[in-house]
C-alpha positions in Angstrom: -22.7 -1.4 -8.9 -22.0 -2.3 -5.2 -20.9 -5.9 -6.7 -17.9 -4.1 -8.6 -16.8 -2.2 -5.6 -16.4 -5.9 -3.5 -14.2 -6.9 -6.4 -12.2 -4.1 -7.7 -10.2 -3.8 -4.8 -8.9 -7.9 -5.4 -8.2 -6.6 -8.8 -6.3 -3.9 -8.1 -4.0 -5.8 -5.7 -3.8 -8.6 -8.1 -2.9 -6.4 -10.9 0.3 -5.1 -7.8 0.9 -8.3 -7.0 1.8 -8.6 -11.1 3.8 -5.5 -11.3 6.1 -6.9 -8.2 6.4 -10.4 -9.2 8.1 -8.2 -12.7 10.0 -5.7 -10.3 13.8 -5.9 -10.2 13.9 -3.3 -7.9 12.2 -5.7 -5.5 14.6 -9.1 -4.9 13.5 -12.1 -2.6 12.2 -12.9 0.3 10.8 -9.5 -0.3 8.8 -10.1 -3.3 7.4 -13.1 -2.3 6.0 -11.7 1.0 4.5 -8.4 -0.9 2.8 -10.5 -3.3 1.5 -13.2 0.2 0.3 -9.6 1.6 -1.5 -9.0 -1.8 -3.0 -11.8 -2.3 -4.7 -11.6 0.8 -6.7 -8.5 -0.2 -8.4 -10.7 -2.6 -8.7 -13.5 -0.7 -10.7 -11.7 1.8 -14.1 -11.3 0.1 -16.6 -12.8 2.9 -15.1 -11.5 6.4 -17.9 -9.9 8.2 -18.9 -7.1 9.1 -17.8 -4.9 5.7 -16.3 -2.8 7.7 -14.1 -5.4 9.6 -13.0 -7.3 5.5 -12.2 -3.2 4.5 -9.7 -2.9 7.8 -7.7 -6.3 6.7 -7.7 -5.1 3.2 -6.4 -1.9 4.1 -4.3 -3.5 6.3 -2.5 -6.3 3.9 -2.4 -3.5 1.0 -0.9 -0.9 3.6 1.9 -3.9 4.4 2.7 -4.5 0.9 2.9 -1.1 0.5 5.4 -0.3 3.1 7.5 -3.3 2.3 7.9 -2.5 -1.6 9.2 1.4 -0.6 11.7 -0.7 2.2 12.5 -2.9 -0.8 13.3 0.3 -3.1 14.6 1.8 -1.1 17.5 -0.6 -0.3 17.9 -0.8 -3.7 18.5 3.2 -4.2 20.6 2.8 -0.9 17.9 5.0 1.1 18.3 3.8 4.6 16.2 6.3 6.8 16.9 6.6 10.7 14.1 5.2 11.8 12.7 3.7 9.2 9.0 4.6 8.0 6.7 5.3 5.3 7.3 9.3 5.7 10.7 8.8 5.7 11.0 7.0 3.1 8.8 8.9 0.3 10.7 11.8 1.5 13.9 10.4 0.5 13.0 9.3 -3.0 11.1 12.9 -3.4 15.5 13.4 -3.2 16.4 11.1 -5.7 17.4 12.1 -9.1 17.0 8.6 -10.2 13.3 8.5 -9.3 10.4 10.2 -11.1 8.9 11.3 -7.7 8.6 15.0 -6.6 7.7 16.8 -3.4 3.9 17.4 -4.7 4.2 13.6 -5.4 5.6 13.2 -1.6 2.9 15.2 -0.2 0.4 13.8 -1.8 1.2 10.3 -1.1 1.7 11.2 2.4 -1.8 12.6 2.9 -3.2 9.9 0.9 -1.6 6.9 2.3 0.6 7.5 5.6 -1.9 9.8 6.9 -4.8 7.7 6.1 -3.1 4.5 7.2 -1.7 6.4 10.6 -5.5 7.2 11.7 -7.1 3.8 10.5 -4.0 2.1 12.7 -3.9 4.2 15.6 -7.5 5.6 16.4 -9.8 3.0 18.1 -13.2 2.8 16.1 -11.5 4.2 12.9 -12.5 2.4 9.7 -12.5 2.4 6.1 -14.9 4.8 4.4 -15.9 1.5 2.4 -15.3 -0.3 -0.1 -14.6 3.1 -2.3 -11.8 4.1 0.2 -10.2 0.7 -0.3 -10.5 1.2 -3.9 -8.4 5.1 -3.4 -5.9 3.9 -1.0 -4.7 0.7 -3.4 -4.7 2.6 -6.6 -2.3 5.0 -7.9 -4.6 8.5 -8.0 
């Protein structure tokens, strides 16, 4: 079971990279940069200790997520000022052209943005393990 947890973030990142490459809402060079970030999640497999590996996997996944939000926002002509993940989510909830509700915004704000902020801005804070990386990369 532990082996599956270590491999799973990589599989999810690879799947997301394929989706991003097929997206019409994310243009180049952003598409290539996002794919590169997601590929880094797959490449970081032997970094020690595991907490460091999981933190770097999460950083690369969140950078890809943030850049994806920016690209989709540009596609829909959303330009929150200043740009931030939370503000993009709020803007998406207002757009009728995106199937994204206020409930979705709250969910992703808590699950992704708030957790990302805690990991990035609190010294000594690491992902709780491979399962947290999996949960943060996966849709729900």
